[in-house]
C-alpha positions as CSV (number, residue, x, y, z in Angstrom):
1,X,18.9,202.4,84.9
2,X,16.3,201.7,82.2
3,X,14.7,204.2,79.8
4,X,11.4,203.1,78.3
5,X,9.8,204.4,75.2
6,X,8.2,203.6,71.9
7,X,9.3,203.3,68.2
8,X,7.7,206.4,67.0
9,X,5.0,208.8,68.3
10,X,3.2,210.2,65.4
11,X,0.2,207.8,64.9
12,X,-3.4,208.8,64.3
13,X,-4.4,205.5,66.0
14,X,-3.1,206.9,69.3
15,X,-5.7,209.6,69.4
16,X,-8.1,208.5,72.1
17,X,-6.0,205.7,73.5
18,X,-3.2,208.1,74.3
19,X,-3.4,211.6,72.9
20,X,-6.5,213.7,73.8
21,X,-8.8,214.2,70.8
22,X,-8.4,217.9,70.9
23,X,-4.6,218.0,71.2
24,X,-3.0,219.6,68.1
25,X,-0.5,217.3,66.3
26,X,2.4,219.8,66.9
27,X,1.9,219.2,70.6
28,X,2.0,215.4,70.5
29,X,5.8,215.1,71.1
30,X,5.6,217.4,74.1
31,X,2.7,215.3,75.5
32,X,4.6,212.1,74.8
33,X,7.6,213.4,76.7
34,X,5.5,213.8,79.8
35,X,5.2,210.0,80.0
36,X,8.5,208.8,78.5
37,X,12.1,209.8,78.6
38,X,13.2,208.4,75.3
39,X,12.0,208.0,71.7
40,X,13.1,205.8,68.8
41,X,12.8,207.6,65.5
42,X,11.9,205.2,62.7
43,X,10.8,207.6,60.0
44,X,14.5,208.0,59.0
45,X,14.4,204.5,57.7
46,X,12.3,205.8,54.8
47,X,13.8,209.3,54.3
48,X,15.9,212.0,55.8
49,X,14.0,214.7,57.8
50,X,14.7,218.3,57.4
51,X,17.1,220.0,59.8
52,X,14.3,222.3,61.1
53,X,12.2,219.2,61.9
54,X,15.0,217.7,63.9
55,X,15.6,221.0,65.7
56,X,11.9,221.0,66.6
57,X,12.3,217.6,68.2
58,X,15.1,219.0,70.4
59,X,13.1,222.2,71.2
60,X,9.9,220.4,72.2
61,X,11.4,217.9,74.7
62,X,13.0,218.3,78.1
63,X,16.7,218.6,78.6
64,X,17.0,215.0,79.9
65,X,15.0,213.5,77.0
66,X,16.9,211.2,74.6
67,X,16.5,210.0,71.0
68,X,17.7,206.9,69.1
69,X,17.5,207.3,65.3
70,X,17.1,204.5,62.8
71,X,19.4,204.3,59.8
72,X,18.0,204.6,56.3
73,X,17.1,201.4,54.5
74,X,20.0,202.1,52.1
75,X,22.4,201.2,55.0
76,X,20.7,198.0,56.2
77,X,18.4,196.5,53.6
78,X,19.7,197.8,50.2
79,X,23.3,198.3,51.4
80,X,23.9,200.6,48.4
81,X,25.6,204.0,48.8
82,X,25.2,203.8,52.5
83,X,28.3,206.0,53.1
84,X,26.5,209.0,51.7
85,X,23.3,208.2,53.6
86,X,25.1,207.9,56.9
87,X,26.9,211.2,56.4
88,X,23.7,213.0,55.4
89,X,21.8,211.5,58.4
90,X,24.5,212.6,60.8
91,X,24.4,216.1,59.3
92,X,20.7,216.6,59.7
93,X,20.8,215.2,63.3
94,X,23.2,218.0,64.4
95,X,20.5,219.7,66.4
96,X,20.0,216.6,68.5
97,X,23.8,216.1,68.8
98,X,24.5,219.6,69.9
99,X,21.7,219.5,72.5
100,X,23.0,216.3,73.9
101,X,19.8,214.5,73.2
102,X,21.1,212.0,70.6
103,X,21.9,208.8,72.3
104,X,22.7,206.7,69.3
105,X,21.8,205.1,66.0
106,X,19.8,201.9,65.2
107,X,20.7,199.6,62.4
108,X,17.9,197.1,61.9
109,X,18.8,194.4,59.3
110,X,16.2,192.2,57.5
111,X,15.7,188.4,57.9
112,X,17.5,187.9,54.6
113,X,20.7,189.2,56.2
114,X,22.4,186.0,57.5
115,X,25.5,185.6,59.6
116,X,28.4,185.1,57.2
117,X,31.9,186.5,56.6
118,X,30.6,188.9,53.9
119,X,28.0,190.4,56.2
120,X,30.4,190.6,59.1
121,X,32.7,192.6,56.9
122,X,29.9,194.9,56.0
123,X,29.1,195.5,59.7
124,X,32.7,196.5,60.3
125,X,32.5,198.9,57.4
126,X,29.2,200.4,58.7
127,X,30.7,200.8,62.2
128,X,33.5,202.9,60.6
129,X,31.0,205.0,58.8
130,X,29.0,205.8,62.0
131,X,32.2,206.8,63.7
132,X,32.0,207.9,67.3
133,X,28.2,207.8,67.3
134,X,27.0,204.9,69.4
135,X,25.3,202.4,67.1
136,X,23.1,199.5,68.0
137,X,22.4,196.5,65.7
138,X,19.2,194.5,65.4
139,X,19.3,191.2,63.5
140,X,16.1,189.5,62.3
141,X,17.7,186.1,61.3
142,X,18.3,183.3,63.8
143,X,21.8,182.6,62.4
144,X,23.0,185.7,64.4
145,X,21.6,184.3,67.7
146,X,25.0,183.2,69.0
147,X,27.6,184.2,71.5
148,X,30.0,184.6,68.6
149,X,27.8,187.3,67.1
150,X,27.7,189.2,70.3
151,X,31.4,189.1,70.7
152,X,31.8,190.2,67.1
153,X,29.7,193.3,67.7
154,X,31.7,193.9,70.9
155,X,35.0,193.9,68.9
156,X,33.5,196.4,66.5
157,X,32.1,198.7,69.3
158,X,28.6,198.0,68.2
159,X,25.6,197.5,70.5
160,X,23.5,194.3,70.6
161,X,19.7,194.6,70.3
162,X,17.7,192.0,72.2
163,X,14.3,191.3,70.5
164,X,10.9,190.0,71.4
165,X,9.5,188.4,68.2
166,X,7.1,185.7,67.2
167,X,8.4,182.2,67.9
168,X,9.2,181.4,64.2
169,X,12.3,179.3,63.4
170,X,13.9,181.9,61.1
171,X,13.7,184.6,63.8
172,X,16.1,184.9,66.8
173,X,15.1,184.3,70.4
174,X,15.4,186.9,73.1
175,X,19.1,187.2,74.0
176,X,19.8,189.7,76.8
177,X,23.4,190.6,75.8
178,X,25.5,193.7,76.2
179,X,28.3,194.4,73.7
180,X,28.9,198.2,74.0
181,X,28.2,199.0,77.6
182,X,24.5,199.7,77.1
183,X,21.5,197.4,76.8
184,X,18.9,197.7,74.1
185,X,15.6,195.8,73.8
186,X,12.9,196.1,71.1
187,X,9.5,194.4,71.5
188,X,7.7,193.8,68.2
189,X,4.8,191.6,69.3
190,X,4.3,187.8,68.8
191,X,1.8,187.7,66.0
192,X,2.8,184.5,64.2
193,X,-0.1,184.6,61.8
194,X,0.6,188.1,60.3
195,X,4.4,188.2,60.5
196,X,5.0,186.9,57.0
197,X,1.5,187.4,55.7
198,X,0.5,191.1,55.6
199,X,-2.8,190.2,53.9
200,X,-4.0,188.7,57.2
201,X,-3.2,191.8,59.2
202,X,-0.5,194.1,60.6
203,X,2.8,192.4,61.5
204,X,3.0,194.4,64.7
205,X,-0.6,194.0,65.8
206,X,0.0,192.6,69.3
207,X,-1.2,193.7,72.7
208,X,1.2,192.2,75.4
209,X,-0.3,190.8,78.5
210,X,1.1,191.5,81.9
211,X,2.5,188.0,82.2
212,X,4.2,188.3,78.8
213,X,5.9,191.5,79.9
214,X,6.9,190.0,83.2
215,X,8.9,187.3,81.3
216,X,11.3,190.1,80.6
217,X,12.1,190.9,84.2
218,X,14.9,188.3,84.6
219,X,16.3,189.2,81.2
220,X,16.4,192.8,82.2
221,X,18.1,192.0,85.4
222,X,20.8,190.3,83.4
223,X,21.1,193.4,81.3
224,X,21.0,195.7,84.2
225,X,23.9,193.9,85.9
226,X,26.1,194.4,82.9
227,X,24.9,197.7,81.4
228,X,25.4,201.3,82.5
229,X,22.0,202.0,80.9
230,X,19.4,200.1,79.0
231,X,16.8,201.2,76.5
232,X,13.5,199.4,76.1
233,X,11.3,200.2,73.1
234,X,7.9,199.0,72.1
235,X,7.3,198.7,68.3
236,X,3.8,197.3,68.4
237,X,2.4,200.7,67.6
238,X,-0.9,199.3,66.1
239,X,-4.0,200.6,67.9
240,X,-1.9,202.4,70.5
241,X,-0.7,199.2,72.1
242,X,2.9,200.4,72.2
243,X,2.1,203.2,74.6
244,X,-0.3,201.0,76.6
245,X,2.3,198.3,77.0
246,X,5.2,200.7,77.7
247,X,3.2,202.3,80.5
248,X,2.4,198.9,81.9
249,X,6.0,197.8,81.7
250,X,7.1,200.9,83.6
251,X,4.7,199.9,86.3
252,X,6.1,196.4,86.4
253,X,9.8,197.5,86.4
254,X,9.8,200.5,88.7
255,X,9.4,198.2,91.7
256,X,12.8,196.5,91.0
257,X,14.7,198.9,88.7
258,X,15.6,202.6,88.4
259,X,13.2,203.5,85.5
260,X,13.2,207.0,83.9
């Protein structure tokens, strides 16, 4: 089974390409949930939402809708006082937890976070802080692109995130691995020119072609054979391409997979 969604939903650029122009913003999430069964919350990377905001997420989505929530940058990029941040995040997410709609947490580390004993030790510490909440880990440096890294996450009970990124030497290649019983894929686009040069354009400005998405079919078959459930998120939110590509991917996959 595969759940397909996007990394966020609250984008003005989606008015027209996805949201009707006359649709009030407070109805965007409900509208989104008519097309997708899962949503990745990325705003928590920058700051904690209010409990009433989280409660509204639960209230405005169907019973079978699910959320994955990103850890704050203190936990992944700054790695300073992350214990307090994780505890506070889990506290405000209680409305999602109590409604059964919280499927896990996402820890996305920067390209400067290399595979070494110090960082492996930190991962183990972070896993302990997240406790029983299923946590997925995304690496952005190629040094983690190994079977050993996958087995290390498995030993810690952490989930492996497979990534679709520009083909740059410092970045990992797509690795369809499963380390905690569930598959997880994030598609960021393949814009080599802008990835390390924001003055040229948006890092995630990429509109996947059908053939580029079809490259993922055999990888997803590998995931599907080993995972009880897989999540597939599009993070190329520029110009509404994430929803466009997510809907196209649903069309491609529903012929061969159970897609919800």
